[in-house]
Structure formats: C-alpha cells, structure tokens
C-alpha positions in Angstrom: 0.3 -0.1 0.1 1.4 3.9 -0.6 1.4 5.1 2.6 0.5 8.7 1.9 -2.6 7.1 0.1 -3.2 5.0 3.3 -3.2 8.7 5.8 -5.6 10.4 3.0 -7.9 7.1 2.7 -10.4 8.7 5.8 -10.6 12.0 4.4 -13.4 13.3 3.7 -15.3 16.9 3.8 -19.0 16.6 5.1 -20.6 19.9 4.9 -17.4 22.1 5.2 -17.7 25.4 5.4 -15.6 27.2 2.7 -16.1 30.7 2.3 -14.0 33.8 0.9 -13.0 36.7 3.4 -12.7 40.4 2.3 -10.0 42.5 4.0 -9.6 46.1 3.6 -7.3 48.6 5.3 -5.4 47.1 8.2 -7.2 44.2 8.2 -6.7 40.9 11.0 -9.0 38.0 11.5 -9.1 35.7 14.5 -10.1 32.0 12.7 -11.5 30.5 16.2 -13.3 27.4 15.0 -12.3 24.5 16.8 -11.5 22.7 13.7 -9.3 19.9 13.3 -7.7 20.7 9.6 -8.1 24.1 8.0 -7.2 25.4 4.8 -6.4 29.3 4.2 -5.4 30.4 0.6 -4.7 34.6 -0.3 -6.5 35.0 -4.0 -5.7 38.5 -3.7 -3.0 40.4 -2.4 -0.7 39.0 1.0 -1.1 38.2 4.5 0.5 36.8 7.8 -0.4 33.5 8.9 0.4 33.6 13.2 -0.4 30.0 14.9 -0.8 29.7 18.5 1.8 30.6 20.0 3.9 30.3 16.8 6.1 32.9 14.8 4.6 34.4 12.0 4.4 33.1 8.7 4.2 35.1 5.2 1.4 33.9 3.0 1.4 35.4 -0.5 -1.1 35.2 -3.6 -1.7 31.2 -4.6 0.2 29.9 -1.8 -2.1 27.3 0.4 -1.5 27.1 4.1 -3.0 23.9 6.2 -3.1 24.0 10.0 -3.2 21.2 12.4 -5.0 21.3 15.0 -8.5 23.2 16.9 -5.9 26.2 18.1 -7.0 29.3 17.3 -4.9 31.6 14.4 -4.9 34.8 13.0 -4.2 35.9 9.2 -3.6 39.6 9.3 -2.0 42.1 6.6 0.6 42.8 9.1 1.4 40.7 12.3 1.1 43.4 14.7 -2.3 44.7 13.8 -4.7 42.9 16.6 -7.7 40.8 15.0 -10.7 43.4 14.5 -12.8 40.2 13.8 -13.0 36.6 15.3 -14.2 33.9 12.5 -16.4 31.2 14.5 -17.8 28.3 13.1 -21.3 29.2 14.6 -20.9 33.0 13.4 -19.0 33.0 10.1 -19.9 36.8 8.5 -23.2 37.8 10.6 -22.6 41.0 9.8 -22.5 40.5 6.1 -25.5 38.6 6.2 -27.6 41.0 8.2 -26.5 43.6 5.8 -27.6 41.6 2.7 -31.1 41.0 4.4 -31.8 44.4 5.2 -30.1 46.4 2.4 -30.9 43.7 -0.1 -27.1 43.6 -1.6 -26.3 41.5 -4.6 -23.3 40.0 -2.7 -21.9 36.9 -3.6 -22.9 33.5 -1.5 -20.3 32.1 1.1 -18.3 35.8 1.1 -18.0 37.3 4.3 -17.3 41.6 4.0 -17.7 43.9 1.6 -15.2 44.6 -1.7 -13.7 47.4 -2.0 -10.7 48.8 -4.5 -7.5 47.3 -3.7 -9.1 45.2 -0.9 -7.4 41.6 -0.3 -9.4 38.5 -0.1 -8.7 35.1 1.9 -10.2 31.6 0.8 -10.7 29.2 3.7 -11.9 25.7 4.5 -11.9 23.8 7.2 -12.5 20.0 8.6 -14.7 21.1 11.3 -15.6 17.5 12.7 -13.7 14.7 14.1 -14.7 12.3 11.5 -13.7 14.2 8.6 -10.1 13.1 9.0 -7.9 10.7 10.5 -5.4 10.6 13.5 -2.8 9.2 11.1 -3.0 12.0 9.0 -2.8 14.5 11.7 0.0 12.7 13.4 2.2 12.7 10.1 1.4 17.2 9.7 2.7 19.8 11.6 1.2 22.2 13.6 1.3 24.3 9.8 2.7 24.2 6.7 2.7 26.1 3.5 3.1 25.0 0.2 4.2 27.6 -2.3 2.1 28.6 -5.6 4.5 26.9 -8.1 4.6 23.7 -6.2 2.5 21.5 -8.1 1.1 17.7 -7.6 3.6 16.0 -9.5 2.1 13.2 -10.8 -1.1 14.6 -12.3 0.9 18.0 -13.2 -2.3 20.0 -11.3 -1.2 23.7 -10.6 -2.7 24.4 -6.9 -3.6 27.6 -8.3 -6.1 26.2 -11.0 -8.0 24.5 -8.0 -8.3 27.2 -6.3 -9.9 29.1 -9.1 -12.4 25.9 -9.6 -13.2 26.7 -5.7 -13.5 30.4 -6.2 -16.3 29.7 -8.3 -17.9 27.3 -6.8 -17.4 29.3 -3.7 -20.1 32.2 -5.6 -22.5 29.7 -7.0 -25.5 28.5 -5.7 -27.0 25.6 -7.1 -28.6 22.6 -6.4 -25.8 19.8 -4.6 -23.7 22.8 -4.3 -22.5 21.5 -0.5 -21.4 18.1 -2.4 -19.5 19.6 -5.0 -17.7 22.2 -2.0 -17.0 18.9 0.1 -15.1 17.2 -3.0 -13.2 20.4 -4.3 -11.5 20.7 -0.3 -10.5 17.0 -0.3 -9.0 17.7 -4.0 -7.4 20.7 -2.6 -6.1 19.0 0.8 -4.9 15.6 -1.2 -2.9 18.0 -4.1 -1.8 20.2 -0.8 0.0 17.1 0.5 1.0 15.8 -2.2 3.3 19.2 -3.3 4.6 19.0 0.5 5.6 15.0 0.9 7.2 15.8 -2.3 9.4 18.5 -1.5 13.4 16.7 -0.8 13.2 18.8 2.8 13.4 17.6 6.4 10.2 19.3 7.1 8.2 16.7 6.0 7.8 12.9 8.3 10.7 10.2 7.3 9.2 7.6 5.6 7.7 10.0 3.2 11.1 10.1 1.8 11.7 6.3 2.0 10.6 5.6 -1.7 14.2 6.5 -2.6 15.6 2.9 -1.0 13.8 0.3 -2.4 14.1 -2.0 0.8 12.5 0.2 3.2 10.0 1.5 0.6 9.4 -2.6 0.6 9.4 -3.1 4.3 7.3 0.1 4.3 4.6 -1.8 2.0 4.1 -4.6 4.2 3.9 -3.1 7.3 0.9 -0.8 5.9 -0.7 -3.4 4.4 -0.3 -5.6 7.6 -0.3 -4.1 10.6 -1.7 -7.0 12.4 0.9 -9.4 11.4 3.7 -10.3 14.2 6.3 -8.5 12.5 10.0 -9.1 13.7 13.1 -7.2 12.2 14.4 -10.8 11.4 10.8 -11.8 8.8 11.4 -8.5 7.4 14.9 -8.9 6.6 14.1 -12.0 5.2 11.3 -10.6 3.3 13.0 -7.2 1.7 16.0 -10.0 1.4 18.5 -8.3 3.2 20.2 -8.9 7.1 18.5 -7.7 10.0 21.3 -5.0 10.6 21.0 -3.7 7.2 17.4 -3.5 7.2 17.5 -1.5 10.8 20.5 0.6 10.0 18.5 1.6 6.5 14.7 2.0 8.2 16.1 4.4 10.9 18.1 6.6 8.6 15.0 6.5 6.0 12.5 6.7 8.7 13.4 8.2 11.5 12.8 5.2 13.6 13.4 1.5 13.9 10.8 -1.1 12.0 9.0 -2.3 15.1 8.9 1.3 16.8 7.5 2.6 13.5 4.7 -0.4 13.5 3.3 0.3 16.9 3.0 4.0 16.6 1.2 2.8 13.3 -0.9 0.5 15.5 -1.7 3.1 18.0 -2.7 5.2 14.9 -4.9 2.7 13.4 -6.6 2.0 16.8 -7.2 5.6 17.5 -9.3 5.8 14.2 -11.3 2.8 14.8 -11.9 3.6 17.9 -13.3 7.1 16.5 -14.9 5.8 13.6 -16.5 2.3 14.9 -18.7 1.1 18.1 -16.1 -2.1 17.9 -14.8 -2.8 21.5 -11.4 -2.0 22.7 -10.2 -5.8 22.7 -12.1 -6.1 19.1 -9.9 -3.2 18.1 -6.5 -5.1 19.7 -6.8 -7.8 18.1 -7.7 -6.3 14.6 -4.3 -4.0 14.9 -2.1 -6.6 16.1 -2.3 -7.2 20.1 -3.4 -9.6 22.1 -5.9 -8.0 24.4 -7.8 -5.0 25.6 -4.9 -4.6 28.3 -2.2 -4.8 25.8 -3.9 -2.1 23.4 -3.9 0.2 26.4 -0.9 0.1 27.9 0.4 0.8 23.9 -1.8 3.7 23.7 -1.7 5.3 26.5 2.3 5.2 26.2 1.5 7.0 23.0 -1.2 9.3 23.7 -1.3 10.0 27.1 -4.8 8.6 27.3 -6.5 5.5 27.7 -8.4 3.9 24.8 -11.5 4.8 26.0 -10.7 8.2 27.2 -9.7 8.6 23.6 -13.0 7.5 22.0 -14.9 9.9 24.9 -12.8 12.5 23.7 -14.4 12.3 20.4 -18.0 12.0 21.3 -17.4 15.3 23.2 -15.9 17.0 20.2 -18.9 15.2 17.5 -21.7 16.8 20.1 -20.0 20.4 19.5 -19.8 20.3 16.1 -22.6 19.2 15.8 
C-alpha cells in the first residue's frame, strides 16, 4: 500500500465550512472554529498567518496553508495588528448576512465582507467534525505547513492555483448540490497540497515520505502498512526484503527516523485511534484488529503513545462530535 494513500484514505469533508473573506485597510482576522484541520489561501494580496504560540509566516497569492489542531490562529496584513474580527463555526459572517438582508445587497454567497478597490481576499475551508479526518494523517502533519504557488502535484501535473480558481467559482455559485461540490473540491485541494508537500526534498516532512528512494525500506513499509496486525519481527522483515537484520534496521532507521518495530507500534496505535473514532467496536476487538493480543496490551501501548487510554480517547471524540454537531 502507498503510505500517503493510506493516510489520506479517511479524508472526506461533510458539510465543510468554505468561504471567502474580503479584507480591507489594516486588517486582521482571528479564526477560532475549533476545527481539526484548516486550509487557507490568499486569492488576492498578501498576508501573515500567526498560529497559536508560533511565529508569523507570510502567505502570498496562490499559496496554500494547512493548519492542524483546534487552536485559534490569526491572519493579518501585519502581524502587529490586533484582530478586528473573530470567525467561529457558529458565526462565520453575521454582519455581512444582516447587511445583505437589510439592504438587499447582491453579494456572492459564502463571502464575508464588502469588496473595495485594493482589498485582499482570503479563501478558507475547514474540516470541522472529527469524522472528516483521521488521526494517522493528523499525526503526520506539523502544526503549520505552506505550499507555494509554483509547487504542484507532480503525479498529475496539477497546479494548485487552478484548483483554487475552481473553488472560487464554486463558492460564488448557489446551485443544487453545491455543498457536495464544495466538499469534494476541498478534499481534492487538501490531497494535492499534501502530495506537493510530501514530495519536497526537505527535512520538514515525515521521514518515511522519503523512503521511496530506498527500495528495501519502501518494501518494508509496504509490508507493514498492508498487514499491521501481523506479528512482525525484524528478522522476518529482513528476510522478506532480501537483506540482513542489521542492514534493514540501519537503512530503515536512517530513512524513517525510527526502527521498524517502533514505527509499526506507532502505526498500530494510530489505526486503533481511527477505529475508536469510526466504529463502535469494543477495545478488545480493535486490539485484535491492529495486532494486540487483548485490550490490556493495547491500552498500555495507547497510553504510552497518547497519554490517555483508548476509552478516554473515544470519549474525547464523542465530546467533539457533540460540539461540532
């Protein structure tokens, strides 16, 4: 199995909040939707993205930023400007909606603010509910990543600006089935953005994403991803990949950043986290599906990796679901 495809397999927006925000004069907007994953793109003008507790990052026209986690963040024309507007999932753009009704203004749907000459334009989309995104993907992403306008999905030769233009057109339309169209376009933009990011020859992507350059490590990863519940040992992996245990351990650790069994244990816990969220299976049943003998063994591994028990993890997602619903 393609490791990145496995991470993206559970991505599916449902009723995603997608809109454009018009930004005039000395602008600064704070986003506090509590979403697990957000995408931002400057469609006109430039801005600064300031993640919670992080350093400002410049966002230029056509560039896409992916923000992980529910912590609020700010987008502004100048990092020194205090936010003049707060965007939440419950109140995306109440002022514009009231003005549209009161004054009969003919404005594009899903657009916040009133266009003026020289105004900046920000496109945003969020995966609100916990069911829209998987723990395996969230675990692989940094708090913030930015893909430049000239980066592209090398497999399909697709430019991100082309996809952003398609979303612009869909956001401005109000036709039957429009939300389904927006959901799928957001999924496509996320997949293309992440494929461009994972393809970078840089150190800010997960170590395993560059393992394709080593056929032995790539083969070992495919085996681990295809059968995570199998009782793998380094000896068996080495035999299946045609090298010695020492060679496999050395090359795997160099390419991925951790030994084969350590990587496998992390993947099992991530798979268990997704199953706890997506199914009503018991902890014991999930333990067997991901390669643990019983619920106790999974609980010990889960708590070591996540700082909470499987039951606590499931309860936390149930709380998030009630809030987002």
